N, C-alpha and C positions, 0 to 999 in steps of 0.2 A: 503495497499500500504506500501510495507516494503522499507526502501530505504537500498541501496544494492551497497557497492563501488567493481567494479570490477577490481580482480586483479590479476596478470598475474604468468607463469613461464616462465623459461627459463634455468631451471636446466638441466645439462646434465644428460644422460641416466646412470642409477645405475649399475656397473658390479652385473649378477647373475651367479649362480653355474654352473656349465657345465650339461646340462638334468634337468635344474629347470624349463625352460620356455616348454611352450605347452604341450603334452599332456603327461600322467606318466603311470605306469605298469598297470593297469588295463581297462584303456579309451575304447580300442576298446571291449576288452572281456564282459563289462559291456551294450555294443550297443548305447555307444555315437558316436557321430560326431557332428563339430561345423559349425555352419549355417551362424552367421552372420559376425563371425570377426574371418577367417585362419590366419592371422599370429596374434600369439599371445604378439608382443608389437603393443600398440595402443594408437594413440593421438586423445585426447578426448578435442574437442576444444569448448566443455559445459560440467558442472559439473552435468547436468542431463544426466545420459548414461543408453544406456539398450545392452545388451548381449545376444545373443539368440543360445540354442546348440538344437539338436537333438538326441532323443532315442527311443530304443525300447525295450517295454516291461514296465511293472511298474517298477518305479524309486523311490528312495528317496536321496534330494538332500541338500546341506549347504554348506556354505562359509566361509570364513574370509576374512577382506579386511584391508592392513595393511598399513600405509603411510614409504614409503623408508625410508625417513630422520631420524624419531626416533621409530621406529618402533611399531608406538600408534595402537592400534586397533579401527579399524572404520567401525566394520562387521555390527550395527545396523542402517547404512547407506545404507546396501543392501537388496534386497527385494527377492527372490526366490521363483518362481512358477512354476510347471507343468501345461499344458492343448495343448491335442490334439497333443501328442509328441512329446513337442517341452518344453525346459527349459527356462525360461523367467529370466533373473537377473536383475531387476530395480538398478543404483546406483545414489548416488549423494555423491559427493566428498566435503567437509567442505573447502578446501582450493585449491590452485593450487600446483603441483607438483607430484612425481612421487609414485604411488602404486601397492600394488601386491594382486591380485585378486587372492586366492586359493579357487580352488571348491574340494569340496566331495561328493562320490554319492557310495551307495549300491543298489542291488536290493531291493525293498519293501517287500520281503519276509523274509529279511535277520533279524534275530533278532538284531545282534548286533550295541551297540550303537555308537561304534567309527568306521567313516567311514572313507576310505583310499581316499588321495590326488589324485583326478585323472586328472587336467588339469590347469594350471598355466598363468595367464596374468601378464605382466606387464601393467599399463597404465601410462600415463602422461598427467593429466588434466593441459591444458595452460590455460587456466582462468575460474573463477566465475561468472557466467552470472544471477544465481539464486540462491533464499534464499534456505540453505541446513537445512532438518529436518531427526530424525532418523526416520525410518519405524517402523510397532508395531511387537514385541516382538512374535516368531512364537514358539508355542508350538509343542510338539510331532506330536499327533493327525493332526495336521495343513496340515505335510508333506506326509498325506497320498490322494495326488490327489486334495485337494482343490485349489480353487482359488477366488483373490479376485478384484473385480472390481472396489469397492469404498468403504469406503473412504481409502486412500493408507497413510495416516495421519491424525492427530487431532494439527495442528500447530499452532502458532500464527495468523497467514493469512487466515485459514480455517473459515467459517462461521458456527455456532455452532447452531443457530437457528433452521436449517432445515437441517439434516445430514442425505444424501442418503445411503443406505446400499445395496450392492449390490454382495453376497458371492455365492459361490458354493461350497457344502458339503455334498460329495456321502455320501448315508445311514444314514442321518440325518433325524429324524424325528420331529425334534424344533430347533429352533435358536432365540437366543437372544441377547441383549445390555442390561448390568449390569453394574450399577454405584451404588455404594453404595448397599441399597436394591434396586433400583428402576430396572425393568426389563421393558424393551419392546422386546416383540416379533415380528419376523418379517415371513413375509409371504412367503407359499410355492409358488415357480409361476408355476413349474410343472417340474419334474424331481428332480435337486438335487439344485436348484439354488432356492433362501431364498430373498425379497427384504423388505424394509421399510424404514421410517423418523422417526428422533426423535429430541427433542431439548435438545441439552444440554449446552444452554448457561447461564446458572446457575452456572455451574461449572468452568466458564470459571476466571483464576487466583488463584484456588481452589485447583493445583496439583492432579486432582485426576487421579486414574487410572479407565480406562473403558474397561473391557472385552468384546469379543464375546463368546459367549455359543455355545455348540451345546447337543443336546438328541440325544442317538442310540437306543432307544426303550425298551430295558428292562425293567429298571425301570424309569417310568416316571418323578419322581424329581430328578434324578439324569442328572446332566450336566458337561460336561467339558469344559476347558479352553483351545478354540482355537488360540484366537490372543488376546495382550496385548497392550492397546494403554495410554497415558498419557496426559493430558490437566493442561498444566501449568497456 
């Protein structure tokens, strides 16, 4: 159990440049539409939050989360993934206050690594009720239609003796969890879903990198890094 002091914010809404909030130039062109929050100004009464958008056609999405107070980047506290035509953004706000959430997108087939800004939210987190931890780092290939059911993080409060893994990785032949040179292969449960469990308790307190890796078949020895966690 982690002791948590609830902090609150009653800061006034910061001014944004004209046209900054809401949909940007390519939002409609890319087949995007808002689902959960039609107003780009949001009051979040909890520091664990979720925003959903709908999309048509294969798309890749990324994000940036910044504190309005000092422009500090908190993008690692957002996890973006896509499933069944819905873009899901999971957010953890480290402290109360105002935040800018900037969403970027392109068609999946577009080779450009620079994604245009398509929508901007202004979010007021009024209080912190829950512990806040960064999400795993997402590598480029993860954006290709992958979905993480669990674990969403490997933090101080995570029980590491029996970590359950469940991921959806299209076109993957093999999927493995790797720490140092220890490999735990997940089992294919039909289609692109892989599941398994592993004991990571021996790495507690050792600041270890844990990666989720996938093999796509051409060379059985070649694995791509999909996600990267840290056990502190």
